[in-house]
N, C-alpha and C positions, 0 to 999 in steps of 0.2 A: 504494500500500500504506500503510495507517495506520502512524503512528509506533510504536504499541504492538506491532504485529506485527513491525516491523523490530527493535525492542528484544528481543522474545522470540527471534527468529531469531539475533540476535547473541549472546544468552546461551547458547542451545542450541549454537551453533557453538563458543563458548568452552569449554563443558563437554565437547563431543565431542573437541576438540583436547586438552584436559587429560587426559581419560580415556584417550585413545589414547597420549599421551606417557607416562603413568604405567604403562600396561600394557606398553609397549615396554621401559621401564626395568626393570620387574619380570621380564620375560622374560630380559633380559640378565643380571640378577642371578641368576635361577634357573639359568641355564646355566653360571655361573661356578663352578668347583670351590672357589675360596677362600671363597665365600659360605656354604657349608655349609647350603644350602637345606633339605636333608632333616632337619637338626637343629633347624630353626626350628619352633616350635609354630604351630598354626593362628592363635592369638592374635597371635603375633609377626609372622606374615605379614600379617595384617589391619592391625596397627599400622604395619608398613612401608609398606603401600599408602596408609594415611592420612597418614603422614609425607611420602611422596613427593608426594601431592596437595597438601599444605600448602606444600612446597618449590616445587612448580611454580607455585602461586598467588603465591608471594612473590618469585620470581626472574624475570629477564628470559628470554625465549625463546632469545636468543642464548647466554646462560650455560648454560641447560639442555642445549643441544646439546654443550657442552664437558665436561659431567660424565661421569665414568668409572664407570658403573654396573657394568660387567663386571669391575672389579678390586676391588670391595668385599669385605671379609672379614666374617665373622660379627660380629666385634667392631665393625667400622665400622657395620654395620646396626643393632646394638643401641645404638650411640652416637647415630646419627641419630634413632632412635625416642625415646631419652631427651631429646635436645635439643628435639624438636618437642613432646613431652609437657610439658616444662617451660615452653615458650612458651605452650602452651594453658592450662596450670594458672594461669599468671599473667595470662592474657587479654592477652598482649602480641602484638606483630607479629613475624613470622618475620625481618623485615629486621634486627632488633636482634641476631640470632644468625647472620646469614648468613656471617660470617667463619668461624665454627666449622664450619658446614655445608660451606662450600666447601673448607675444609682437608681434609675427608674426601672430598668428591666430586671434587676436582681432583687427587687424589693418584695419577694414572695411573702415574707413574714411580717410585712408592715400591717399594722392594725387598720382595717378599712374605715373604721370610724374616725381616724385621724386625717383622712383625705379631704 
């Protein structure tokens, strides 16, 4: 198999894994009562998908598996969107803001009443 074909297959595999991971995360968020999914506008939902895609691209796969998407609140969702928008506006890398992102996504044990 030519190298270019192998490269294309590798890219396609990467994109398939990313898209599946993002869709699974969105589904966990959608099912969470705290997320207020029905109160999010279609634009906010699209922005969330874009933000999760950027986060997946910028984090390690092992870390992604540790993130608690099912415990995100509407406030958490909007914060993630804002962080990723800021990163993109500055043409920066997501790695520079990963601590802020992980503070939100690794907050499985936070008391929901404090949100």
